[in-house]
NUBA-809161 format. One record per residue (C-alpha): residue number from 1; residue in one letter; x, y, z. Coordinates in steps of 0.25 Angstrom, whole numbers, plus 2048, in hexadecimal, padded with zeros to 3 digits. Example, Ala and Ser with C-alpha at 12.3 -4.5 7.8 and 13.67 -1.06 7.14 Angstrom:
BEGIN
1|A|831|7EE|81F
2|S|837|7FC|81D
This chain:
BEGIN
1|M|892|7C0|804
2|Q|884|7C1|809
3|Q|879|7BC|800
4|K|86F|7C7|7FB
5|N|861|7C7|800
6|T|857|7C7|7F4
7|F|848|7C5|7F2
8|S|841|7B8|7EF
9|R|835|7B8|7E7
10|K|829|7B0|7EB
11|T|81A|7AE|7E6
12|Q|80D|7AA|7ED
13|T|802|7A6|7E4
14|I|7F5|7AC|7E8
15|H|7EB|7A8|7DD
16|T|7EA|79F|7D1
17|T|7E0|7A1|7C6
18|A|7D8|797|7BF
19|S|7E2|797|7B3
20|W|7ED|795|7BE
21|T|7F3|7A3|7BD
22|E|7FA|7A6|7CA
23|Y|7F9|7B3|7D2
24|N|805|7B4|7DB
25|I|80A|7BD|7E6
26|E|819|7C0|7E3
27|Y|822|7C4|7EF
28|Y|830|7C5|7F3
29|H|838|7C1|7FF
30|Y|845|7C8|804
31|S|84A|7C0|810
32|P|858|7C4|815
33|T|85E|7BC|820
34|G|85C|7C0|82F
35|F|850|7C9|82B
36|S|847|7CE|837
37|K|83B|7D4|830
38|T|833|7D1|824
39|I|82D|7DC|81B
40|Y|822|7D9|812
41|L|81E|7E3|806
42|Q|812|7E1|7FC
43|A|80D|7E9|7F1
44|W|802|7E9|7E6
45|L|7F6|7E4|7EF
46|H|7ED|7ED|7E7
47|G|7EC|7EC|7D8
48|T|7F1|7FA|7D4
49|E|7FB|7FD|7DF
50|I|807|7FA|7D6
51|V|811|804|7DC
52|W|817|7FC|7E7
53|T|81A|7EF|7DE
54|P|826|7F5|7D7
55|I|82B|7FB|7E4
56|L|82B|7ED|7EA
57|Y|833|7E7|7DF
58|E|83D|7F3|7E0
59|L|83E|7F0|7EF
60|L|841|7E1|7EC
61|Q|84E|7E6|7E5
62|K|852|7F1|7F0
63|I|850|7E7|7FB
64|E|859|7DD|7F5
65|T|863|7E8|7F2
66|E|863|7EE|800
67|Q|863|7E0|807
68|L|859|7E3|812
69|S|858|7DB|81E
70|H|84A|7D7|820
71|R|841|7CD|819
72|I|838|7D4|80E
73|I|82C|7CE|807
74|I|827|7D6|7FB
75|V|81A|7D4|7F3
76|P|81A|7DD|7E7
77|I|80C|7D9|7E2
78|A|803|7D4|7ED
79|N|7F7|7D4|7E4
80|P|7FA|7CC|7D7
81|F|7EC|7CD|7D2
82|S|7EE|7DC|7CF
83|L|7F9|7DA|7C5
84|D|7F0|7DA|7B9
85|S|7E6|7E4|7BE
86|Q|7E6|7ED|7B2
87|I|7DA|7F2|7AA
88|M|7DC|7FB|79E
89|W|7EB|7FD|7A2
90|L|7E7|802|7B0
91|Q|7EB|7FA|7BD
92|T|7DD|7F8|7C3
93|W|7DA|7FB|7D1
94|Y|7DD|7F1|7DC
95|N|7DC|7E5|7D4
96|N|7DC|7D7|7DA
97|I|7D4|7CB|7D5
98|H|7C7|7D2|7D8
99|T|7CB|7DF|7D1
100|N|7C4|7E7|7DC
101|A|7C9|7F2|7E5
102|S|7C1|7ED|7F1
103|N|7C9|7DF|7F1
104|C|7D6|7E6|7F1
105|L|7E0|7DC|7F7
106|N|7E5|7E6|802
107|Y|7D8|7E5|809
108|N|7DB|7D7|80C
109|R|7CF|7CE|811
110|L|7D7|7C6|81B
111|W|7CA|7C7|824
112|H|7C1|7C4|818
113|W|7C7|7B7|813
114|N|7B9|7B1|80F
115|T|7B5|7BE|807
116|T|7C1|7C1|7FF
117|P|7CA|7B4|7FF
118|F|7D2|7B8|7F3
119|E|7D7|7C5|7F8
120|A|7DA|7BF|806
121|H|7E2|7B4|7FF
122|I|7EB|7BE|7F8
123|V|7ED|7C6|805
124|K|7EF|7B9|80D
125|S|7FA|7B6|803
126|L|801|7C3|805
127|L|800|7C2|814
128|D|806|7B4|813
129|I|812|7BA|80B
130|S|814|7C5|816
131|Q|811|7BD|822
132|N|81F|7BD|828
133|A|820|7CC|825
134|D|823|7D6|831
135|I|820|7E3|828
136|V|816|7E3|81D
137|C|815|7EE|813
138|D|809|7EE|80A
139|L|80C|7F8|7FE
140|H|800|800|7F7
141|C|7FD|80C|7EF
142|A|7F1|814|7EF
143|W|7EA|81D|7E5
144|Y|7EF|826|7DA
145|E|7F0|831|7E5
146|S|7F5|82D|7F3
147|A|7FE|830|7FE
148|E|808|825|802
149|H|805|81F|810
150|I|808|813|819
151|Y|7FD|80C|820
152|C|800|804|82D
153|H|7FC|800|83B
154|T|7FF|80B|846
155|D|80A|802|84C
156|S|812|802|83F
157|I|813|812|83D
158|D|822|812|841
159|L|826|808|836
160|A|81D|80E|82C
161|K|825|81B|82D
162|K|831|814|828
163|F|82B|813|81A
164|S|82C|823|819
165|I|81E|824|812
166|D|815|82F|816
167|N|808|82D|81D
168|I|806|821|826
169|I|7F8|81C|829
170|T|7F6|813|835
171|W|7EB|80A|839
172|Q|7E8|802|846
173|E|7DC|7F9|841
174|P|7DE|7F0|835
175|W|7D5|7F1|829
176|S|7DA|7E5|821
177|A|7E4|7EB|817
178|F|7F0|7E2|815
179|E|7F9|7EA|81E
180|D|7EF|7EA|829
181|T|7EE|7DB|828
182|Q|7FD|7DA|829
183|H|7FE|7E2|836
184|T|7F3|7D9|83C
185|L|7FE|7CE|83A
186|W|808|7D6|843
187|K|810|7DC|837
188|K|814|7EA|835
189|A|80C|7EE|829
190|F|80B|7FA|81F
191|T|803|7FE|813
192|L|80B|808|80B
193|E|803|810|801
194|L|80A|817|7F5
195|G|803|821|7EC
196|A|7FD|81E|7DE
197|S|7FC|80F|7DC
198|R|7FD|80E|7CD
199|S|809|817|7CA
200|T|817|813|7CC
201|S|825|81A|7C9
202|K|833|818|7CB
203|Q|833|823|7D6
204|R|828|81D|7DE
205|V|82E|80F|7DD
206|T|83B|814|7E2
207|W|836|81D|7ED
208|Y|82D|812|7F3
209|T|838|807|7F2
210|D|841|810|7FA
211|H|836|812|804
212|I|834|803|806
213|M|843|801|807
214|K|845|80C|811
215|F|83B|805|81A
216|L|841|7F7|818
217|K|84F|7FD|81B
218|H|849|803|828
219|L|845|7F5|82C
220|D|853|7F0|829
221|Q|859|7FB|831
222|N|850|7F8|83C
223|A|853|7EA|83C
224|N|862|7EE|83D
225|K|85F|7F7|849
226|N|863|803|840
227|T|856|80B|83E
228|S|854|818|837
229|E|848|820|839
230|T|83F|825|82E
231|T|839|833|82F
232|Y|82A|832|82C
233|A|822|83F|82C
234|G|815|83B|826
235|P|808|83A|82D
236|I|803|82D|834
237|R|7F4|82C|834
238|S|7EB|821|839
239|Q|7E1|819|830
240|N|7D5|821|835
241|Q|7DB|82E|830
242|L|7DA|829|821
243|S|7CD|82D|81C
244|S|7C6|82D|80E
245|F|7C2|839|806
246|Y|7B5|838|7FE
247|A|7AF|840|7F2
248|P|7A3|848|7F7
249|Y|79F|849|7E8
250|G|7A0|842|7DB
251|W|7A6|846|7CE
252|V|7B5|84A|7CB
253|L|7BF|84B|7D6
254|V|7CB|855|7D5
255|W|7D4|854|7E1
256|H|7DA|861|7E7
257|S|7E2|859|7F2
258|E|7EF|851|7F0
259|I|7F4|845|7F7
260|W|7FE|848|802
261|K|7F9|856|804
262|R|7F3|859|812
263|Y|7E5|860|811
264|K|7DE|868|81C
265|A|7CF|867|81E
266|G|7C8|870|814
267|D|7D3|86F|809
268|L|7CE|86C|7FB
269|A|7CF|85D|7F8
270|A|7C8|85C|7EB
271|K|7BE|861|7E1
272|I|7B3|858|7DB
273|Y|7AD|85D|7CE
274|T|79E|85A|7CD
275|I|793|85D|7C4
276|A|78E|866|7CF
277|G|79B|86E|7CF
278|I|7A9|86D|7D6
279|K|7A9|868|7E4
280|D|7B5|86B|7ED
281|I|7B9|860|7F7
282|H|7C0|864|804
283|R|7C8|85D|80E
284|N|7C0|85C|81C
285|K|7CC|857|824
286|D|7DB|85A|824
287|S|7E1|84E|81C
288|L|7EB|848|813
289|F|7E6|841|806
290|L|7EC|833|806
291|I|7E5|82C|7FA
292|K|7DD|832|7EF
293|N|7D4|828|7E8
294|A|7D5|827|7D8
295|I|7C7|82D|7D7
296|H|7C5|83A|7D0
297|A|7B6|838|7CD
298|P|7B0|834|7DA
299|Y|7A2|832|7DE
300|A|79C|838|7EA
301|D|7A2|832|7F7
302|Q|7AD|82A|7F0
303|E|7BA|829|7F7
304|I|7C4|832|7F0
305|A|7D0|832|7FA
306|Q|7D6|82E|807
307|Y|7DC|838|811
308|L|7E3|839|81E
309|E|7DE|842|828
310|M|7E8|84C|82E
């Protein structure tokens, strides 16, 4: 009887405080005999993006049940400093040791070791854990209102389609995110963005666990020369088509546009209620709203959304 392949748990210490409290990155290895590829998945690099973590723990069990044929490395919590980031019962935004959104670990400082050595040390630890990977998936969530999408290099579009997630955004010049860095190390790399970052449900966990399993099974089928094609009908956009939307006035913002819906130039996007009266805000280009920022009382010229030009 063949022995069942299971995950082994490992830890890597990344920080020790003055009171000898250790911060560790916990990760899991699944190593079947005769594997040909290594797939690496990590979540919770940002302090509030909790949704992928239960998905990865569910994935651990499903992979063992299905007995997949590739080596798989899973990091459910890539940023252990974010675990205690609650203020007045709310999970605070992008917390790491600096409690500062501009120091968010995803924008790794591999080219700035001297200016931010702490962040670079953590990212370097994650790169060490994933150094033998052929395929890297960095799993994220966006704001309260956002459309699911995948971010990857233009040479990875065909593989990105196998996730069956709408909207693929491609790039050619890296801008120092974790996924970009992995691609410069000659890996196939993807950033997967879900919707709201702070809300989880059984339905969301089940749905995205199934999506990742379908992708992993495709890799298994491909290894066994028995591929099955995945139909993908979503848009593929380049990074330079992703644009920001700014509030032309301050005061209270009320959206009249929804995520996923496509808008034509001239359509009403929002109203801003000001002391001088109600201001209608119209779209000036055909677009699809991708992310709406969690801002409903903006100041003038503040970014309130990002959209894809159609």
